[in-house]
Structure formats: structure tokens, C-alpha cells
N, C-alpha and C positions, 0 to 999 in steps of 0.2 A: 488600592484595589479598584476604586472608581476610575482612576486615571488609566489603569491597564485595560479595563473594560471599554472605556471610551476609545482607546487606540485600536482595540480589536474590532469594534463595531463601526468606528468612524469612517475608515477607508472604504469598506463595502457600501456604506450608506452614501458616501460621496459619489462613488462610481455608478451606483444605481440611479442616483439623482441626475447625474450628467447624462447617462444613457436615456433616461426618461425624457428629458427636455430636448436633447439633441436629436432624438428620433421622432419627436412629437409630430412634426410636419412631413415625415417620410411618406412618399407615394410609391416607393420601390416595392415590387412584388416580392423580392427576395430579402428585403430588410424592412419588415413591418415595424411600426412603432411599438415601443415597449408596452404601452397601455393595452394594445390589441393582444399581445402575447400573454399578458397577465390575465386578461379577461377570458382567453381561451384555455388557460391552464386548468381552472377548476372543472371545466366541461370535459377536458380530455383525461385528466388523471383522477378518475373516480376511484373509490375503494376497490371496485372490481378490477380495474386495470392495474392498480397497485398490487393486487393479489396475483394476477396472471402474468404480469411483466416485471415489476420491480422486485418482488419477492424471489422469483427464480434466479434473477441476476445476482441478487445478494447472496443467495445460497451457493451458487456456483463460485462466486468470488471467495466466500469464506471457506469453501471446500478446498479450492486450489491454493488459497493462501495458507491454510492450516497444514496442508500436505507439504508445501514448499518450506514452511517454517520448521516443521519437524525434520525433514530431510536435510535442509540447509544447516541447521544447528548440529544435527548428528554427524554429518559428514565434515562440517567445519571443525568440530571438536577433535575428530579423528585426525584430520590433516594438519591441524594446528599443533597437535600433541606429538606427532611422529614425523620427523624430517624426511625419513625414507619414503613413507607413504605420500607425502606432499610432493617429493621429487618425481615419483613414478606417475602420479595422477595429474600433475600440472599441465603437460602437453595436451592431454585429452580434454581437460577442463577448459583450457584456452581455446581449443577448437570449437567446442559446443557453445562456449560463452560468446563467441564471435558471430554466431548464427542468430539473426533476429527471430524471435518467437513467431511473429506473424507469417514469416516465410514457411514455417513448419506446419502451419494449419492444414494445408492440403495433404501433407504426408501423414500427420496425426489422424486425419479423417480416414485414411486407408486402413489404419489399424484399430482405431477406437470408434469408428462410425461417425454419425452426425448428431448423436445425442449429447446429453449432458456430460458424458465421460470425456468427450473430445474437448469441450470447453474447459472443464476442470483441469485437464492435462496441460492445455495451452497456458492457462493462468499459472499453474504450478511451475511449469518450465521457466517462464519469465521471472517469476518471483524468487525462484531458487537461488539465482546467482548473487544478488546483493546480500542475501542472508548468509550464504556460504562464505563469500569473500570477507565480509565483516566479522563473521565468527572466527575464521582462521586468523585474522589479524588480532582479534581480541584475545584469543587463546595464546598466541605467540607473545603477546605483550604482558602476560601474567608476571607479576613482580617476582624476580628470582629469589630475593631474600625471604619473602613470604612462602615461596614454594619450598625452599630448603628448610625453613622452620617447620612447615607442615610435615615434611618427611622425617625430620628429627623426632617429632611427636607421634609418629606412626600413622599419620593421616594419609591414607593411600586409597587407590581404587575409587569406588563409588563415593566414599566420604570426601575424598579430595576433589572429585568432580563437582559435587554439590556444594561444598563449603568454600572452595577456593577458586576453581577454574571458572565455573559459570557466573558467580558473583563478580569476579574480576573482569570477565569478558562481557558482562551484562550491558554496559553502555554501548559497546560496539555492536552487540547483537541487536539491541533495540534500534540502533541507527539503521542497520540493515533491514529490519522489519518495517521501519517507517518508509524507506525507499521502496521496498517490495509492495507496500500497500498502494502507492501511486501507480506503480507498474501494473499491478493487478487490476486496477480499475480500467486502465487503458486496454489491457488484453481481454478483459470481460466484454467490453464493447466490440472489439475487433472479432473475437470468437463468435459473437452473436450475429455478426453480419454474414456468416457462412452457414447456409443450410439450416437456419434456425426458424422456429415457429413462435418463439416468445422471448422476452427479455427487452431491456431498454435499448440496446444496440439494434435489435431487430425492428423495434417500433420506430425508432428514429429513421432508419433506412426506408421503411414502408411509407412513412410520411413524406420523405424526400422524393421517393419514386412516384407518389401520387400527387406531387406538387402541393401538399398541404403544409405550406411553409410556416405559418404561425404555430401549428401543431408540432412541426419539427423543432422549432425553437424552444417549445415547452419541454421537449425531451432533453435538449441540451441543458436547460435549467435544472431538470431533475438530476442529471448526472453531476452538475456542479454542487447541488444541495447534498447529494449522496456523499460526494467527496468530503464536504465540510463536516457532515455528521460523523463519518468514519474517522476523520482526522481528530475530531474532538474526543471520540471514544478511545482512540489509540492514545491520546495524550493522557487521559485519565488512567488507563492501564499502565502506561509508562511511569507516571508519577507514583502509582502504587507499587510497582515492581522495583523501581529505582529510587524509592524514597530515601534510602540511606545515602545514595550517591548525591542526590540533589541537596540533602541536608549537609553533607560533608563539604560540597562546593560552596554552599552558603556560609558555612562556618569559616572556611578559608578566606572568603571575600571579606567577611566582617573582621576577621583577625588581621588581614592585610591592611584594611582601612584604619583599624584602631592603631596598628603599629605606626602607620604613616602619620 
């Protein structure tokens, strides 16, 4: 446990140390020393700014992410379960999947306006695809023997979905949700750069336009810290949801080692 914690903390600590000393003598206007950025951080990101800028960004991200997760899993189960539906929908899905979400921001603004709805829709659109594709592959990979056994015992419909399909596809679904989280953070920032009045992306752009470079760098650090926190929270949820899966993998590794 101590060794794993050291590995997790060690690399970031080394990178921050290198950045600190490498930038200590910097006189560049655009690349201020890290100690100046850190000293500016507390002055910029006050509790009030966290409430007015960071909290709205997080709420938009969670809204779009939840919408994409529900829609992606629902559509993925449908397409993964029925070959005909998958064949009919595949050309359309490939068309929309090839369109980068940032390109659609001006189009979405025409229909959803410039408020929070637009930002949530942009995030949801980008996060939808990794969840959908991973869910489809997970459902298609359900063990046929287990499926036939469930049918023999009369496990059908909703019970089959909850007891067999979703648990079997769970690792793939969680992999898609993890990918979607990273995409969601990126789209959160991009969507806030268009006609926004709050949010981390809006704040970073405002600092950049006013040539407040140390303040701009603090915004980038906030985004990085937000990504780390969300990743850790996701890992905790994943371990809770897939506890049986990780336990099974651990048992197989131990069994393989003992046999060798």
C-alpha cells in the first residue's frame, strides 16, 4: 500500500519540483515562474469565485455526463442485443460520430440558445459515443453459455438485463464512462468559451484576453486539479460497482501464480 501511494504521488511531485526550479529564473511574460503562479492562485480562486465559476462548470459537466451515460447505456444495450437494429443504425451513428463536437457548438447554439442548455448538450453529445460503443461491445460479448443457462431457467426480460447483461457488460461500460469523463472535461471548457458569462473556460479566456498571464495559468491548474479529483472519485465508484470483477481477476492471478 505504501509503495503504491509513493508511485502515485512520486511522479507529480517530481514534475512540480522540476517545473519550480526550471522556471525560477524565468523573465518571460508568457511563462512566469511557478512560485509566482502559486502565489497568485489563492488571490484569484477565492471561495466566491469557486462558487460563481467552478461550481457552474462542474454542474454542467455532471449534467451532460449523466445524460450521455443514460442515453449511451440505453442505446448500447438495444443495439448490442438486436443485430437488425445495429445494422440499421450503424451508418447514421458513424456519420454523427465522425463530427467533432466543438464544430457543432454554433449549430447547437441556434437551437438551444447560449445558456447552460447549450453547454450541457455539447458535453452530452461528445460523451455519448464512447459510452455507446463500449456498451454495444460489452453486450455483444455476453457469454453464450451463461445466456443459454439463463434462458433455460426462465431468466428473461428485465431480470436477464439486470442479472446477466449489465453485469457482464459492466467492465466495458465503465471503460466507456472513464473515456467519456475525460472528453466531458474538454468539452466543458470549449463550450464555456462561446458566449458564456461564467465557468472555468470563460475565466481562463478572460484572463488571456486581458493579458493576466499568471491568473490564466492558475485557471489551467484548477482544470488539472478538477480532472484529478474527478478521476479519483470515478475510481472509487468503479471499485464499488465492479468489486466482483476486480476480485475475480485478483483470484485468477493468485491462482495462476500458485499453479506456476
